[in-house]
Each structure stands twice: as C-alpha cells, then as structure tokens.
BAVEXKOL-661654 format. One record per residue: x, y, z of N, C-alpha, C in turn. Coordinates in steps of 0.05 Angstrom, whole numbers, plus 5000, padded with zeros to 4 digits. Example, Ala and Ser with C-alpha at 12.3 -4.5 7.8 and 13.67 -1.06 7.14 Angstrom:
<lumdrens>
526448865156524649105156526449345156 525749555142527349795143525850015157 
</lumdrens>
This chain:
<lumdrens>
512254415040514854435027514454474997 516454574984516454614955516954344941 515054244924515453994910517954004892 519553784893521953774877521553604852 519853404854519453224831521453004829 522952954850524752724850525452654879 526752434884527552344910530052494918 529852674938532152854944534052734965 533252514977534952394997533452345023 534252135038532752055061533852155088 536052305087537252405112536152675121 536552735146535953005156538553165153 538353395139540653555133540153845141 542353995144542054285151542254465127 542854355104543454535081541254565061 538954435066536554495049534054415064 531854515055529254465067528254195056 527554015075526453755067523753725081 522653495082520053455094520053525123 518253695131517853775159515953565172 517153365186515553145196513553235217 514253425233512253525253509853645240 510353805219508153925204506453705190 507853505179506353285166504553135186 505653075209504052935229501553105237 501953365240499653535248497653545225 498653565200496853575177495253325174 496453095178495052845176492952815198 493552885222491652875244489253055238 489853295228487653485221485853375199 487053245179485553125158483752895168 484852735186483352515197480952625214 481552825231479452935248477353075231 478153205210476253335192474453135178 475652905171474052695158472052575177 472852545203470852445222468552635225 469152895227467053095230465153085205 466453075181464853065156463052825155 463952605167462352355166460352345189 460252545206458352545228459152355251 461752305254462652125275463552285300 462852185323463652315348466452225356 467452015345470151915350470751675333 473151585335473951345319475951185336 475550915334477350725346478550565324 481150595318482350495294484550295301 484650075286486649855290488149785265 487249855242488749795217491449925219 493549785211496249885214496650155200 495450175175495850425160494450655173 492050605185490650825199492050915224 493150725239494650795263497150955256 498550865235500951015226500251295217 498051325202497251585191496651775213 495251685234494351865256496551905277 498051705283499951725306502851725298 503551635273506251605264507751375278 506251195291507450965304508650775283 511250735284512450515270512750285289 511250065284511149855304512349595293 512949425312513649155304511249025290 511748875269509548735255509848435260 507848325273507748035279505847915258 506747715244505247595222502447515231 500447605217497647535222496347695244 497847875257496748015280496648325276 497148415252497548705248495248875258 492748775255490448945262489448895290 490948745307489948705334492148765355 494248915346496548975363496449255374 496049455357496149735365493749885353 492650055370490350215361490550505368 488650665361488550945368485651035370 485151195390482551325394482851625389 481051735374481052025370478252125366 477852385369475352515364475952745344 473852875334474353105316475953325329 476253335356477753545368479553455391 480053195393481853105414483352855405 485752815417487352585410489852665395 491452475387490852185387491652055413 490051855421490551695445491551425435 494151375438495251125427494750895446 493750675435493250425449495350225439 497550195454499850065444500449795458 501249605442502149355454504549415472 504949245492506849305513509649365503 510449235481513049285470513549565459 511349715454511649975441511350205462 510350145486509550355504511950525513 514150395521516450545530517650725508 517650625484518750775462516951025455 514451005462512551225456513251485471 515051465491515751715505517351905487 518351795464519651955445517752075424 515152055429513052145411511352355425 512352595430510952785447508352895435 507852835409505452935397502952765405 503352545418501152375427499852495452 497152495452495752605476496052425500 495752165496496151965518497151705505 498351535521499251275513498251075534 497050855525496050645543496950375532 497850205550498549925543496049765540 496049595519493749425514494649145507 492948945511493648675503493148635473 494048405463493248325436490248275437 488848385418485948395419484648135409 485147915424483947665417482947495441 484447495463483547345486481247495499 478947365502476447495510476747625538 478047495557478347615584480147865583 482347845568484148075566482748315552 481248255532479748465518477748595537 476348425552474348535571475748715592 478148625601479648785620480549055608 481349045583482149295569479849495567 477549395559475249575556474449695584 474449525605473649625631475749815643 478249755640480349915653481350155637 481250135611482450345594480450475576 479050315560477450445539474950585550 473450455568471050585578471750845593 473750855611474451105623475251325603 476751245582477451435561475051545547 473151365540470751455527469151645545 469051575571467551755589468952025591 471552025593473052275594472452455570 472052335547471552475522468652525517 466852445535464052475530462952285508 464252055506463551875484462251615493 460951605516459551365523456951335508 456251535494453951525475454751675450 453451635428454151765403454951565381 456451655362457251475339460251445339 461151195344463951135345464650975319 466451085303467250955279469550755285 469450525273471550325276472450225248 474850105247475649995221475749685224 477749575236477849285240477949225269 475849095279475749025308474948735310 475748605332475048335337472248315350 470948085347468348055359468348085389 470347975404470448025433470548315440 472048485424472148765430469448895424 468148835402465548945397463548875419 463548625427461648535448462248675475 464748705481465448845507464649135506 464949275484464149555481461049565484 459649375472456749375473455749345502 457049175517456249125545456849365562 459149495558460049715575458849975568 458250015542457250275532454850215514 452550125525450350045509449050275492 449550525500448450745485450350845463 452650725461454550795440454050635415 453650775393453150645367455750605352 456550355347458950295332458350275302 459750445286459150455257461850445242 461650455216464050445200465650705203 468250675209470050905210472150895189 472450665176474650645156474050815131 471550845124470851015101471851295105 471551405129472451675134475551695132 476851485142479851485140480751455111 479451295096480151265068479851535053 477751685061477351945048479652135057 480452125082482552295092485252235078 485651985070488151905058488151905027 485851955015485451914986487352094969 487652344976489352534961491852594977 494152564965496652594979497652884977 498652984999499753255000502553254988 503753494984506453514973508453374990 508153395017509953255035509752955033 507252855030506852565027508152465001 507752624979508952544954511952534956 513152714971516052714975516952454988 515452365008516152115021515751875002 513651884986513251674966515551664946 516551904938518851914920521151764931 521751794957523951654970523351354970 520851274976520150994976520550874948 519951034927520250944900523250914893 524951094902527751074897528850814909 528050744934528850494946527650264931 525050274924523750064909525050014882 525850234869527350204843529850034848 531350104869533949974874533449674881 531349624896530649344903530049184878 528449304860527649174835530049134817 531749334815534149314798535949094809 536249074835537948864847536848584840 534248554843533048294836533448224807 532948414789533348364760536148284754 538148414767540948354763541648074772 540147964791540747704802539347474788 537547534769536047324755537847194734 538346944736539846794716539246494720 539746344700539346054701540945924723 539745754738541045614760540645734787 539345964789538746074815535846024822 535246014847532445964856531046234859 528346224856526746464860527246584888 527446404908527846504936530546634939 532546554924535146684926534946974915 533547004893533247274882531747454901 529647344914528147504934529947584957 531647394966533447464988535447684981 536547674957538347894948536848164948 534348164938532848414937532248524964 531548344983531048435010533548535024 535848435017538248545028538548835020 538048894995538149174986536049345000 533649235003531549385016532449475044 533549295060534249365087536849525088 538749475070541149635069540449935065 538449985049537750265042535750385062 535050245083533350365103530350315099 529650135081526850075077525649945102 523149985107521849865130520749585124 519449565101518149315094518149295063 517849055052517149035024514249115020 513449174996510549234991508848984997 509848754988508448504994510148345014 508948265036510348125057511647865046 510347735026511447505013512447594986 515047654984516147774959515447594935 514547734913513547604889515847584869 516947344868518947284847517947024835 517047034810515846804796517046774769 517946534762519246484737517846264721 518046284694517046074677514246004682 513745744688511145644693509745774716 511245894734510046024757508746294751 508946374725507446614717505046544699 504446284697502246214679500845954690 499045984710498146234723500146334744 499846584752501746704771501746574798 504146504808504546424836505746674849 504246794867504947064876506747054901 508746894901510746884922513246734911 515446774924517946644915518046354926 519046174909519245894917522045794913 522445534917525045404912525345324883 523545404865523845334837526445454825 527845294810530145394796529345544771 530645774768530245934743531845814721 530645784697531845634675531945804650 533645714631533845844605531045854593 530446084580527946144566525646224585 526146224612524046314631523746614630 521246704630520646974638520646974669 521647184680521747214709520547484718 518647474736517347724744518147784773 518648044778519448144804517448354814 516348314838514448504850515048504880 516648684890517448684918516948964930 517849174917517249444926518649514952 517549724965518849824989516949995005 517350005031516050205048518250375061 517750635062519650815075518051035089 518651075115517251275131514151235129 513350985127510450925128509150925101 510551005079509251025053510450805034 508650685018509350465001510050544972 511850394960512250404931511850114921 510350094900509649834888510549834859 512649674853513949694827514349404817 513749354792514049084781515349084754 517148894749518448864723518748574716 518748514690519248244680521748244663 523248024664525547994647525547704636 527447644619527647384606530447274609 530647014613533246884614533846764586 535846854573536446764546534946924525 534646804502533446944479530346914481 528847134480525947114482524746994457 522446864461520846764438519046984427 517946924404516047124392513647164410 512646954422510346984440511047144464 513347094476514147254499514347554492 515447614469515647894460512848014456 511047854444508347944439506948014465 507047834484505747884510506948124524 509648134524510948364537510248624524 510248624497509448864482506648954488 504848764491502048834497501848954524 503148844544503048944571504349224573 506549254560507949514560506149734548 505049674525503249864512500749924529 499649714541497349754558497949924583 500349874595501150034618501250324611 502450394589502750674581500150794571 498450634560495850734552494250814578 494450644599493150704624494350944637 497050974637498351204649497351464635 497251464609496451704594493551784600 491951584608489051634613488651744642 490651734659490351804687490552104691 488352244684488252534685485852624701 485952854713483652954728481152964712 478852894724476352894710475652634697 477652474691477052204681476652014704 475951774698475251584719477151344719 476951184740478450934741477650754718 475150764710474250594687475450694661 475850954658477251054634480050934632 481450924655484150814655484050514648 482150374661481950084656481150034627 479450194615478650164587480950204569 482750394574485050444558486950204559 487250084583488849844585487749614569 485149564572483849344559483949374528 483549614518483749654489486549594478 488549674493491249624484491849324483 491049184503491448894503489948764481 487448864475485848754453487248784426 488748994422490049034397492048814391 492948674411494748444408493248174408 490548194409489047944409489247784435 489847924457490347784482488347864504 486147994497484348094517483247874536 482847634526481847424543483947324563 486347404559488547314577489347534597 487947754598488447964618487647854646 489447874665488947764692486447884704 484747714716482147804725482147984749 484347984765484648164787484648444777 484148644795484148924787486848994773 486749204756488949284739490749484754 489749604775491249804790489849864816 491349994834490150054860491450314872 489850444889490950664904493150564923 494850744931497150674948498050914964 499250874987500151085004501150965030 499951035053500650895077499350615077 497450575060496350315054497750185030 498549935032499849805010497949784986 495549724991493349734971491049874983 489950074970487650214981485850314958 483350364963481550464942482450744934 481750834909480050684891481650484874 480250274865481550064849480950114819 482750044802482450074773481949804761 479649794747479049544732477849324749 476949384773475649184790473049094777 472648834775470248724762468348574781 468948554806467248414825464748574831 462648444840460148584847460648814866 459349044861459649284877461749474867 463249394847465349574837464049814822 465150044826464050284812466450464806 466250614784468450794777468751034797 471151124800471751354817472951574799 472251824804473452044788476252094798 478052144780480852194787481152494794 482752544815483252814825486252844829 487253094826490053144832490753054860 493052924863493952824889493352534893 491652414876491252124878493751984867 494351764880496751604873495951314868 496951204846496150934839498650764832 498450504836500250314824498650184802 499550224777498150114754499649864746 498249634742499649374740498249174723 497949214697496749014679498348764678 497048534677498348274676496848104655 498347994637497347804616498847544619 497447324620498747064620497346874601 499046714587498046534566499046254572 497246064574498145784578499945694555 502445614561504245534540506545384553 507845214537510045064548512245264559 512945234583514845414596513545654610 510945704604509545924618510246194606 508246334597508646604587506746794602 507846934621506347134637507947374643 506747614638508147864642506448064657 507648184677506348414690508548634690 507648884686509349114690507749304707 509149434726507749604746509349854752 507950074751509150334757507450494776 508750684790507450864808506651114793 504051184794503051404777501551604795 502451854793501252074808499452234790 496952274798495152454783495752734791 496252904771496853194776494753364764 495153624765493253814752493253784722 495453674711495753654682496353364674 498853314666499653044657500252864681 499652604679500452424700503552414703 504452364727507352354732508052074742 509951944729510851684737513151714756 512851604780514851634801516951414801 516351184790518250964789519850984763 522350884764524150924741525650674732 524950444741526450204732526050164702 528250124687527850084658526349834651 525249834627523849594617525949424602 525249174597527048984585527349034554 529649114545530049184517529748934499 530648704509530548464493527648384488 525848434507523048364504521548574489 522448824489521149034474522049034444 524348904438525448924412524248744392 
</lumdrens>
C-alpha cells in the first residue's frame, strides 16, 4: 500500500485503499519462512504469542501466565502454517482459510497430555513434513514438551528458532507501519483520557480504569502493559510500575504508561503530568527528560547505532546534572507484534551490544529520571519512533505538559 504517514482509520471501506490484510499475512509468512531458510532451519515450532500472531494471524484469548503454552504453530521454509490451537480457538479457525491445517492441543504443562500431543499430533506432522530428523527451531517450550520430542524423534536436533523470527520481524513493512499508526492513534486517546482524569482525590487504579474504558471503546485488543502503569508522587521515586489504590494528591507528579494493541501491533506511549503547581525540581527533571527524549529521537537515523541513541540521551540528562538518576533499565526497545523486542537501546547488562539502525526499525524511546525527594520526583516520557531513510518519524502525538516545560 502507499504509505500515508498518519492513522487513516480502522474500518474496512470501499472508497479508498487501506491495508490489504491477505497480502500482509502472506508477506509475513514469507518473511518468516525466508528467515528459517537463512538460519539453516528445517522447520520451526513456535509458541510465543507474538510469533504465533505474526505467522498465523491468530487473535487468541489470553489467559494470565499461560500465553506461551496455549497456542503454537509449526512451519517449514516451504510449508505451513500448521496451527496448534487450544480447544477454544479450533472452531473459530475455520474462518482462517490461509492456515494449512489446524489441530487441537492441550495446555503445554501436564506431562501426560503433552506426551499425548506429541504422539498423536506433532510426531505424525513432523513425519509428513520429513522433519523427524534435521534442525527444528523453537522459541519458548516447556521441559515436558522438549523431553517428549527427544523421546519420539531422537534424530531431530532442537535449536533456537526465536532468533530467526526476531530477524523476520526486525524491519516493518509499509503495511505494518500503517497498523502501528492506528495502534498509536488509539494509544494517544488512551493516554489523553488518563491524563484528563488525573486530579487530587482520585486513586491510581481509577485513572487506569478510565483509560482502559477508552482502549476497549476504540477497539483496542490489549494495553501495552497487562498491568497498566499509573504511578503518582512517591510511586515514581522509585517507580512502581502498576496502578495501586494510592490516592493522587496535590503536588504529585503522575506518570501514565498504558498504550494499546490493535490488529496485533503495539503502541507504547508514556506521559507525565503534575497536580497543582510544579516545583523547581519537578520542572528540572521534566525538562531533562524531555530534552533527552528529543536528543535520542534526533539520533535515530540509518547507519547510527542503538548506542548512539543512548549516548545522546545520557548526554542530555548530564547537562542537567542528573545522569546518576537515569533509570538503570534500558532507555528504549524495539516494538511491533512484540510489546518489547530487540534491539534494545541503552541496555547495560552483560551481553549487551549495539545494533545498527536501519529503515523500517521501530522503537519506543523512554528515558526515565527519578530523584529521591519528599513527595517523589520521577518523570518518564515515551514516544514511538520510526527509523526512515532520512529523518526519524514520531508516530505518537500526545502533547507534553506545558506547566512542567515552562
């Protein structure tokens, strides 16, 4: 499709060309199969929710704590996808004619049920595909499933398959960006609703509830974070990354990070506001984070690296004398069908290495500075940033707080 550069609407209409979902599904499957071939994999058995969505377009029920053991998919570089669906999804899959086959599977945790699945479903499928030996890539699998595969297919070598899928998803196509634009429009509305509901005497959980009402009214599938992040005052120093029953009070900074998912793609957007008149320290911290965010955005260009972006953020914070207060978690992350996905910006844990930026990469950039102080002073600002052939493009549009910038 022709890129528009804005969210054009989420309906199917007859009066203009919008995202061709059939073409997008075919494109994503081809990218996944190409990545398997490039990685030297004979097939892949995938269970991560984002990988299953990317390959099959399955929108599934999400049961807390069970996302990676409910639904799976098997594919090879030239066959599939074969959906392995929890019983509740099987009947609905008849409306998904692009699937090669659909098989009912148990939740992948009871050892006897997993053994039965491998014997009755997976081993025959592998045999049909000539995959009882070779290299099978997996992402997240349970130990009972690994052991059952080993017993049934001893000549099959199980190796990492998530790396190939991450590579397939790393650069977003024009159609994917169009879906992210819609997710951002919903995420903007969710964030704006939450900000409008912040006032003294309301609880953090009330604000989260108001925001989720907007999310579902507008057709969002999920928030970006399953535990909506509404934190006020002392709960931002250090950050409590979920909404509680704490009452929001005069002079509190309040941070909102809820976002949205639409048609499988995430938007991650964060804003901070203040109740009442801001203090000098609150303005200083907010100004540092705002300047750091935009320094990082300007650095997000092809040929530069994630460390170049992180360095720009750190230098901006240092100009305010606040570098020791920059939150130690990464400063930004890739995003798409995965809520958080590599490459990460500013990761400092062992094994971290810079990645070169390429057109089509999409990031949520999110510097956070918190300072121990009476009442708590912590600010994060987060925007969705697309790397293009030229200048970075910011997809999120929620305004910043004028009182804190002034």
